N, C-alpha and C positions, 0 to 999 in steps of 0.2 A: 584726829577720831574720827571727824565728819569722814572724814579724805578717804579712810579705811572702810567706812560703811558703803560710801558710794563706791570704789572699787571691786567690794564683794558683791554689790548688788548689781553690777554692769558684768560680772565673771558669774554669777547666777542668773541673769538672762540671756547671754549668749549659751553658757549651754544651755537652759531650758529651748533655747530657738534651735540651738543645733538637734537637740530630741526630737524634736515636735518635727521640722525637717526629714527626720530621720525614720521616724512610726507613725506620724499622721496617716498616712496612705493607708497603711495597712490596718489603721486605728479603725480606720473609716470606714474601710470595707467591713471590718467585724460589727462595728455598729449596724451599718445598713443589713449586714444576713438577719442578723440579730431581729430590729425591726420589720424584716419583710419588704423593705421600701424599692422601690426600682432606685438602678445605681445612678441614673440623671438624675432622680426627684427624690428626695431623701430628705427632709429637713429634721423630722425625729433626731435620724441617725446624725446630725452635722450638730443638734441640740445637746445631742446624747454625749457626742463626742467633748463638745466644747467645756463641757458641764466634769466631765473625766478629766479635762486636761487643764482644766481652774484648780482640781482639787489635787492635781499630781502638782504643780507646780505653787498649791500651797504649803504644799509639805515637803520642796522640795528640799532647804534646808536639813530635814530631819532623815534623810533614806539611806545616809551611811553605807553606802555600799548595794544597798537594793537595787533589784533591776526596775530603772523608774520604765519601763516597757512594761513589766510585770505588776508594778504599782498603778498605772494606768487602764491593764486589763480589767484588773482585778475590781477598781470601779465604777469600768464601765458595767460592769458586767452586775455590779451589785446597785449600778441604780435602773437597772435597766430589771430586776429581777423585782426589786421596790415597785417599779412602774408597774407594772404588769401583775401582779401577785398581790399588791397589797391596793392598788388603785390611788397613787396619791397623785396628787396634782388635782389640775381643775380640765375641761374636758379636751383641750390638747397633750394630757400627760398619752406619755410615751408610749404603752402598750394595748391606748386604747382602740386605734383603731383595724381595721383586720388589713395583713400583710396583700401586696400589692398581685396580682394573680400572674405576672410572669415571674416574680420572687422563684429561685430555685427551691428555695423551703416553705414555699408558701401551704403547703396542707399538714404543714406539723403547730401543737400548738405553741405560747410562746415557751412555755420553761423546755419543751422538746428543742426547738429552735437553739436555747442557751445552752444544753447540754451538748449538743451538737456541736453545736458552734466553736465551745469550749473544748470538748475531746478531741474533734477530729481536725477543724479548721487553726483551732492557737495550738494545739498538742498539747493540755492539760493535762496530767494524770488524772483518774480516776480519784484516789484520795486525795490531790487535789482539790478539781469540781467537788466533790464532796463538802470536802471544810469550805470550803468558798461557799456555798449554795445551802449547808448547815443540814444536809440530807448525810443518808446512809451511804454507804459506798456501793451496797449492791441497788437502791436507788435509783445512783446515778447511774448503774452497767443495764439495767432496767430500762430505764428513757431512751438512752444510748442504741441501747439493741432493738425497740420499737419503734425511735425516728428512722432509725438506717433501711431496715423494714416497711416502712410506711413509704419512706423515699425509694427500694427498688421497686417495688409491689405496687406501681402508683394506679390507680383507675384507668384502666383504656376505653380513651373515646371509643364511642363508636363509628366503626366504618364510613365515611364519605358519600352520598348518594349521586349517584350519576344521571344527571338528567338525560332527559328523553328517552330511557328504557323502561322495557317491560319486564317482570317478571316470569320466567318460564316456567311452564305449570309442567311438568314429570308424567 
C-alpha cells in the first residue's frame, strides 16, 4: 500500500508542477495588476500567488475535473479581496500600500482593480464575478464601467513649460 501512495504522490506532484509551469506566469501578471505593483518589483503579488498556489495544491486531489487555473484564479481574487477589504494581516498585508505610480491601474481603487482584472484581463463573466465577490451583477457592471471611464479619461497633465520663453501680450 505504501508504494501506491508514493506513486500517487509522485504523479500528483508532476501534474501540479506542469500546471504551475504553464499557469504561473499569467497568474503572477494577474496578481501584479491587482496589487498595482511594478512588473519588476512585485513582492506582494508574488506572496499572493504563492499562497494561492499552495491552496490549489492542497485541494488538488479534490478538483475532479475542475479547471485548476480557475480554482487558483478564484483563490487569488478571494485572498486579494480579503486582504484589501477586511484589512487582514499585519503591516505587510497585501492591500495596504499604494499602487506603484507606473502601474497602468494606479488610478483605480482596489475593488475597481479587482473587478476590471477579473472581467477584462481574465475574461470572467459578470455573473461569475458577482458570485465570486458576493455582489449583485448590476454592482459589478457599475464598478467595471466606472473603472473603464477612469482609465479612458485620465486627468491630463499640464503642458510642459518651455524654458527661456516669455509670454507674448496681445
